[in-house]
C-alpha positions in Angstrom: -29.1 -15.4 -4.4 -30.7 -18.5 -2.7 -27.3 -20.7 -4.8 -24.9 -17.9 -2.7 -27.1 -17.8 0.3 -27.2 -22.3 1.1 -23.6 -22.3 -0.5 -20.5 -23.1 1.7 -19.0 -20.4 1.1 -18.1 -17.8 4.4 -20.3 -14.5 5.2 -17.6 -12.3 3.8 -17.7 -14.1 0.4 -21.3 -14.0 0.3 -21.5 -10.4 1.1 -19.2 -9.5 -1.6 -21.0 -11.3 -3.9 -24.3 -10.0 -2.9 -22.6 -6.7 -3.2 -21.8 -7.3 -6.9 -25.2 -7.8 -7.7 -26.4 -5.3 -6.1 -24.2 -2.9 -7.9 -24.9 -4.6 -11.1 -28.6 -4.1 -10.4 -28.0 0.0 -9.8 -26.0 -0.3 -13.1 -29.2 -1.7 -14.9 -31.4 0.6 -13.4 -29.3 3.8 -14.9 -28.7 2.3 -18.0 -31.9 0.6 -19.3 -34.2 2.3 -16.5 -35.1 -1.2 -15.2 -36.0 -1.7 -11.7 -33.1 -2.2 -9.0 -32.9 -6.0 -7.0 -34.0 -6.4 -3.7 -32.4 -8.8 -1.8 -34.3 -11.3 0.8 -31.0 -12.1 2.6 -28.2 -9.9 4.5 -24.8 -11.1 4.4 -22.0 -9.9 7.3 -19.4 -8.0 5.5 -20.9 -7.2 2.6 -18.7 -4.9 0.6 -16.7 -4.0 3.6 -13.0 -4.6 3.9 -11.1 -5.7 6.4 -9.1 -3.1 8.4 -6.5 -5.3 10.1 -5.5 -7.8 7.1 -5.2 -11.9 7.7 -1.2 -12.0 6.8 0.9 -9.3 7.1 4.4 -8.5 6.6 6.2 -5.5 7.8 8.0 -3.3 5.4 11.2 -4.6 6.5 10.4 -8.1 6.4 8.9 -7.8 2.6 12.2 -5.9 1.8 14.1 -8.8 3.1 12.0 -11.1 1.3 12.3 -9.1 -1.8 16.0 -9.0 -1.5 16.6 -12.7 -1.3 14.1 -13.5 -3.9 16.6 -11.1 -5.8 19.5 -13.0 -4.7 18.5 -16.5 -5.4 20.1 -17.6 -8.3 23.0 -14.7 -8.8 26.4 -15.0 -9.0 28.5 -12.8 -6.4 31.0 -9.8 -7.7 34.8 -11.4 -8.1 35.4 -8.4 -6.1 33.4 -9.7 -3.1 34.3 -13.0 -2.3 37.7 -14.7 -1.7 40.1 -16.6 -3.7 38.5 -20.0 -2.8 35.1 -18.7 -3.3 36.0 -17.7 -6.8 37.5 -20.8 -7.7 34.2 -22.6 -6.0 31.9 -20.3 -8.5 34.8 -21.0 -11.1 33.7 -24.6 -10.7 29.9 -24.2 -11.0 29.8 -22.1 -13.6 32.0 -24.3 -15.9 29.4 -27.0 -15.1 26.1 -24.7 -15.7 28.2 -23.8 -19.2 29.4 -27.4 -19.5 32.8 -26.5 -19.9 
């Protein structure tokens, strides 16, 4: 625990590491009857998740990002394009297929 306490990690990361070790200690106690570990350090954020995520997209923005990802690189339907657009797409596809 000293290694974690003196590391450059955030208080939250240290707290999560401590919580993990605490759970492991409880499992060793339950499974093998070993004494539970006591820690001389206490860190902020130990085992507590943030109620407010740092980066957060609204549902509409997530939908827009997903749709854009699905559309990237896809060829539009011929019925949804003009004659000029179809001609451009035909040329593009021909180049891709090396024809």
